[in-house]
N, C-alpha and C positions, 0 to 999 in steps of 0.2 A: 919737287912737289910742294905745294903750299901746305904748311903745317901750322895749326893754330898755336896760340900761346899755351905754354904748359899749364895744366889745371892746378888749382891749389892742392898742395900735398895733403892726402888723407892720412891723418895720424893713425898709428898702429893701435889696435885694441888690446887692452890688458897688459900694457907694458910695465905697469907698476909705478909710473912716474907721470905726474901731470904735465901736459904739453907746455913747453916753454921754460921748464926748469933746467938748470945745469945738470949735466951728468957726471960732474966731478965727484971725487971721493969725499964722503962726509962721515966723520967718525962719531958714533953715538954709543951710548951705553945700551946694554941689552934691554929689550922691551918685552913685556908679557905677550904670549902668543895671541891672546884674544885681541889685544890692542893692535898688533901687527896685522891680523886678519881684517879688522875693521878699517884700518887705514888703507890696506891694499884694495879693499872693496870700494872705498871712497875714491881712490886714485883711478880705478877702473871706470867708475861712473864719469869722472872728469874726462878720461880718454874717449869714452863713447860720445860725450857731448861734443868734443872736438871733431870726431868723425862725422857726426850728424851735421854739424855746421859746414864742414868741407864738402860733404856729399850734396847738400842743398845748393851750395855755391856752384859746384861743378855742373849739376843738372841745369841750373839756370843759365850758365854760360853756354852749354851745349845746345840748349833749346834756342838761345839767341843766335847762335851760329847757324843752326838749321834754318831759322826764319830768314836770316840774312842771305843764305845760299839760295833759298827759294825766291826771294825778291830779285836777286840778280838775274834770274832766268824767267821771271814772270810767272812763277808758280805760287800757289796758295800754300802756306806752311802747314795747313791742316791736312794736306795730301801726304805728308811725310811723318811716319811713326818713329819715335825713338825707342829702340829696344835695348835697355841696359843689359850688358853681358856680365853676369855675376860669378863666373867660374872662379874657384878658389876662395871666394869670400864667405866667411862664416854667417850663419843665420842671423846673428845679432846685428851684423852690418846691413843685411837685407832688410831687417825690420826698420832700421834708420832710413834706408832709402824709401821704404813703404811710407814712413811718416812724412817723407818729403814729396810724396805724390806718386811714386812708382807703383804700378799695378800689374806689371808683367816683367818677368826676368828671362833672359836667355842663358841656357846652360849647355855646355858641350858634352860632358860626361853623364851618361844616364844614371849611374849609381849615385853620383854626387847630387844630381838634380832630384832624384827620388828622395834622398835623405833630407834635403832642404824642404821639399814639398811636405814631408811628414812633420818636420820641425815647425813649419809655419802654417800648419793646417787650420789654425784658429783664424787666419786671415781669409775670410770666405770669398772675397772678391779678387784674390791674387791668382794670376794666371802664369803658366809656364810654357816656354818655347824651347824645345830641344833643337839645337842648331849644329850639332856635330854628327859625324858618321855613326850609323847605327848597325849593330850586328843583329841578325834575326833572333838570336836567343834573348835579346834585351827588349824585343818588341812588346812583350807582355807588360813590362813596367811602363813604357811610354803610353800604352793603351789605357793604363789605369789613372795616370795623373796629368799627362801633358795635354795642352790645348792646341799646340802647334808643333809641326816638325818641318824644319827648314832644309833638310838634307836628303830628300828622296832621290835615289839614283839607281834603284834596282827593283825589278819586278818581284824578286824574292822577298825583299823588305816590304814592298807594297802588299804582297799576299799575307805575310806574317802579321803586319799591322792590321789589315782588314779583318783577318780571322779573330784576332784578339779583341779588336774594337767591337765586332759583332757580339762576342761573348759578354763584353762589358756593357753593351747597350749604349755605346758612345760613338761620336764622330770625331774626326781630327782634321784640322786645317793643315794642308801640306804645301810646301814649295819644292819644285823639282830643282835639284842642284846641277849646275852646269859648270864644266871646267873651261872657263872663258879664256884662261891664259895658256892652255895647252901643255901645262906642266905635268909630266908623268907621275910626279910624287903626290899630286892632289886628287882627291875624290871628285866625283861629279861626272856627268855624261859629256862626251864630246858634243859640241853644238849640232853637228849634222845628224846625230842619233836622237835628238830630243823629239822631233815631230813624230817619228815612229813610236817612241816610248810612250808619249802622252796618249796616243790612240788606244793603248791598252788600259789606261787608267779608269775608264768608266766601268770596267769589270769589278772594281773594288769600291763598293758603294759607301763604305764608311769613311773613305778618304775624300775630303773636300779640297780640290785643287784650287789654290789661290794665286799661284804665280811661279816665278823662277827665283833662284838664289845663286849667288856666286861669291867666290873669293878672288878678287882681282890680283894681278901680278903685284908683288911687293917690290916697288922700285921708286926711285926719285925721278924717273923719267915720266913726266906728267902725261905725255901723249901715249906712251905704251900702256899706262894704267887706264887712261881714258878709253883706249881701244877696247879694253875688256868690257867696260860699261856700255859703250856704243853697241858692241856685239849683242849684249844682253837686251838692250832696248829694241834693237831691230828684230831679234828672235822673238821677243815678247809680242811685237806688233804683227809678226807673221803668224804666230800661234793664235792670236785673236781672230784671225781670218780662217785658219785651217783646222783648229782643234775641234774635237767632238763637242757637240752641244752639252751643256751642263758643267763644263770645266771653265773656270775663270782664270785668265792670265793678266789681270789688272795689276797684280803685285810684282814688285821687283825688290827682293831683299838683297841689298848690296851696299857696300861702304862700311868701313870700320873707323877706328879712332883717327887714323892718319889720312884717310881718303874719302870720308863721307860727304864732304862738300862737293867734291868732284862727282861722286856718284849721284848726288841730288841734281846736279846740272844735267846729267844724262838720264834722269827719270826715276831714280830710286824712290820707292814708297816706304821702305823699312830700312833704317840704318842701325847696325849693330855696334854699339859703342861700349867698351869696357874700361880700359885704362884711363881714358880721358874723364871718366866719372869716378872710378874707384881707386885710381892711383896704380903704381907699378905692382905687378904680380911677382911672386917668388919663383914661378916656373916660366920658362920661355914659351912663346906661342906655338913653337914647333911641337910642344907636348900635346897641344890640342888641335892644331891645324897642320897636317903634314905639308911639307914643302915650304914653310915659312922660315925665315932666318931671324932677322931682328924683331924686336917687340913691335906690335902694332898698337 
């Protein structure tokens, strides 16, 4: 599979050392605690500046790759939304991404997303997309803060979300998750069950159906990965003709850091990119996406 050049490394936050300085041992005389605290804060500021610069460069590079991928297949780049996936990143890093122009973040874990939404509540135009599997007992949290949910694959979850959203007086944009690779370890509906599933969704009036979402097969075999995206495009086209009125299936949320250009070639309208923007994570993707092996 074609993989883009590695993004600029995003410096760690709060390491206590300005970027670019040697980590060799330096012997110094003891310093007053107040001076040490002041210097540590100054170094943290330098670290944050480095993170901000790297994030801005990575965002620019990804947007350029999205535009190029669109041009190769005759698509308008405005048709494809970049959704930065900020799982495991602290709120101060998200603030830097916000300063670089990001106005929506994707998060897998509801509790983590909720905490970040509260920490960044002063950013009035910031939006949140929950993109990971949801248990019904967490629906109340999603109903309070999220603007999008990209992993709907159960009527029990649809009912729980709808009930909570009605109580909050809110609506929620949702994408139906499809298991396009057929892997038993992944969440999502089998493709053949999707038409019957979506016929039930008009019963949940607080849910605004926007399209389909998938995680493609993680493989270096381009054609096997492409097959997942082709399946999604064909299913989307079928649902446009067959789905109940009032449901929109214009959206295709598919493609991650290592395969988003291929997804765009097959019709993606939302690409979910994490490491190519924020750098490597401390936890493997299998912690967030069941069935994945190597980092995406």
